[in-house]
C-alpha positions as CSV (number, residue, x, y, z in Angstrom):
1,M,72.4,72.9,175.4
2,E,70.3,69.9,176.1
3,P,67.0,69.8,174.2
4,R,64.6,70.5,177.1
5,I,63.0,73.4,179.0
6,S,63.2,72.8,182.8
7,M,60.9,75.6,184.0
8,I,58.7,78.3,182.6
9,T,58.4,81.3,184.9
10,L,55.7,83.9,184.5
11,G,56.0,87.3,186.0
12,V,52.7,88.1,187.7
13,R,51.2,91.2,189.3
14,D,49.3,89.4,192.1
15,L,50.9,86.1,193.2
16,S,47.9,85.0,195.3
17,A,45.4,85.6,192.5
18,S,47.6,83.9,189.8
19,T,48.2,80.9,192.2
20,R,44.4,80.5,192.5
21,F,43.9,80.8,188.8
22,Y,46.5,78.1,187.9
23,G,45.9,75.9,190.9
24,E,42.2,76.0,191.7
25,G,40.9,77.3,188.4
26,L,43.0,75.2,185.9
27,G,43.7,72.4,188.4
28,L,47.5,72.3,188.1
29,P,49.3,70.3,190.8
30,R,51.1,72.7,193.2
31,R,54.5,71.9,194.6
32,E,55.8,73.1,198.0
33,S,57.2,76.5,197.4
34,P,58.8,79.4,199.3
35,P,56.3,82.3,200.0
36,E,57.6,84.6,197.2
37,V,57.1,82.1,194.4
38,T,54.6,79.3,193.4
39,F,55.6,76.2,191.6
40,F,53.4,73.7,189.7
41,T,54.5,70.3,188.5
42,L,53.9,69.7,184.9
43,D,54.7,66.6,182.8
44,G,58.4,67.0,182.2
45,T,58.8,70.6,183.4
46,W,57.6,73.1,186.1
47,L,55.6,76.3,185.9
48,G,56.7,79.0,188.2
49,L,54.9,82.2,189.2
50,Y,57.0,85.1,190.5
51,G,56.3,88.7,191.1
52,R,56.7,90.7,187.8
53,E,58.9,93.4,189.4
54,A,61.1,90.8,191.1
55,L,61.4,88.7,188.0
56,A,62.4,91.7,185.9
57,A,65.0,92.7,188.6
58,D,66.4,89.2,188.6
59,A,66.8,89.3,184.8
60,G,68.1,92.9,184.8
61,V,65.3,94.2,182.6
62,D,62.6,96.9,182.8
63,P,59.4,95.5,184.3
64,A,57.3,98.0,182.3
65,G,57.1,96.0,179.2
66,S,53.7,96.0,177.6
67,G,51.8,94.7,174.6
68,F,52.5,91.4,172.8
69,S,55.8,89.9,174.1
70,G,56.2,87.6,171.1
71,V,55.6,84.5,173.3
72,T,52.6,82.2,173.7
73,L,52.3,79.0,175.7
74,A,50.5,76.0,174.3
75,H,48.5,73.2,175.9
76,N,47.8,70.4,173.4
77,V,44.9,68.0,174.1
78,T,43.6,64.9,172.4
79,S,40.3,66.1,170.9
80,R,38.3,69.1,169.8
81,A,35.9,68.6,172.7
82,A,38.9,68.8,175.1
83,V,39.9,72.1,173.5
84,D,36.4,73.5,174.1
85,T,36.3,72.1,177.7
86,M,39.8,73.6,178.5
87,L,38.9,77.0,177.1
88,A,35.6,77.0,179.1
89,Q,37.5,76.0,182.3
90,A,40.0,78.8,181.8
91,R,37.2,81.3,181.2
92,V,35.4,80.2,184.4
93,A,38.7,80.5,186.3
94,G,39.0,84.2,185.2
95,A,40.9,84.1,181.9
96,S,40.3,86.6,179.2
97,W,38.7,85.1,176.1
98,L,40.9,86.0,173.1
99,R,39.8,83.7,170.3
100,A,37.2,81.0,170.3
101,A,38.4,77.6,169.1
102,R,38.2,77.1,165.3
103,E,39.8,75.1,162.5
104,A,43.4,76.1,162.2
105,D,45.2,76.7,158.9
106,W,47.7,74.0,159.9
107,G,45.0,71.3,160.1
108,G,44.2,71.3,163.8
109,Y,41.6,73.0,166.0
110,A,42.7,75.7,168.5
111,G,41.6,78.8,170.5
112,Y,43.3,81.3,172.8
113,F,42.9,82.8,176.3
114,A,45.0,85.1,178.4
115,D,45.7,84.5,182.1
116,P,45.1,87.3,184.6
117,D,48.5,88.8,183.8
118,G,47.9,88.7,180.0
119,H,50.1,85.7,179.3
120,L,48.8,84.1,176.1
121,W,47.8,80.4,176.0
122,E,46.8,78.4,173.0
123,V,44.7,75.3,173.6
124,A,44.9,73.0,170.6
125,C,44.1,69.6,169.2
126,N,47.0,69.0,166.8
127,P,46.6,65.7,164.9
128,F,50.3,66.0,163.8
129,F,51.8,66.4,167.3
130,W,51.9,64.0,170.2
131,V,50.4,65.6,173.3
132,G,52.2,63.7,176.0
133,P,55.7,64.0,177.5
134,P,58.5,62.5,175.5
135,A,59.4,58.9,176.3
136,R,62.3,58.6,178.8
137,G,65.6,58.3,177.0
138,A,64.1,59.6,173.7
């Protein structure tokens, strides 16, 4: 397997609402997409939004999963102020506030929100991890 993730697809209850949250609320650049899915272009990968039931059917699993799925998504930024700004932007866009930003045990600064479908996002300033996409050919 090559060391990369091509796309992250989130199963969502309301495609229109989630598209607004990520596009208008968080400002992600939207790609042209068929009507049953929404794609956003990220640095080095794509984010896909697809109906929860349809995504579960595609994977051959029960869509009724609940609780913590064991997965969080992370968005690293370059400063503590940028963490606070991103968390505030997510809250205004309709995210659920899970944990205010604070000093992390690992030496950074981070907080959490959940998107309208409960997908967990960490926003962090990690002084030990470069925040940009990897260099081409690296």
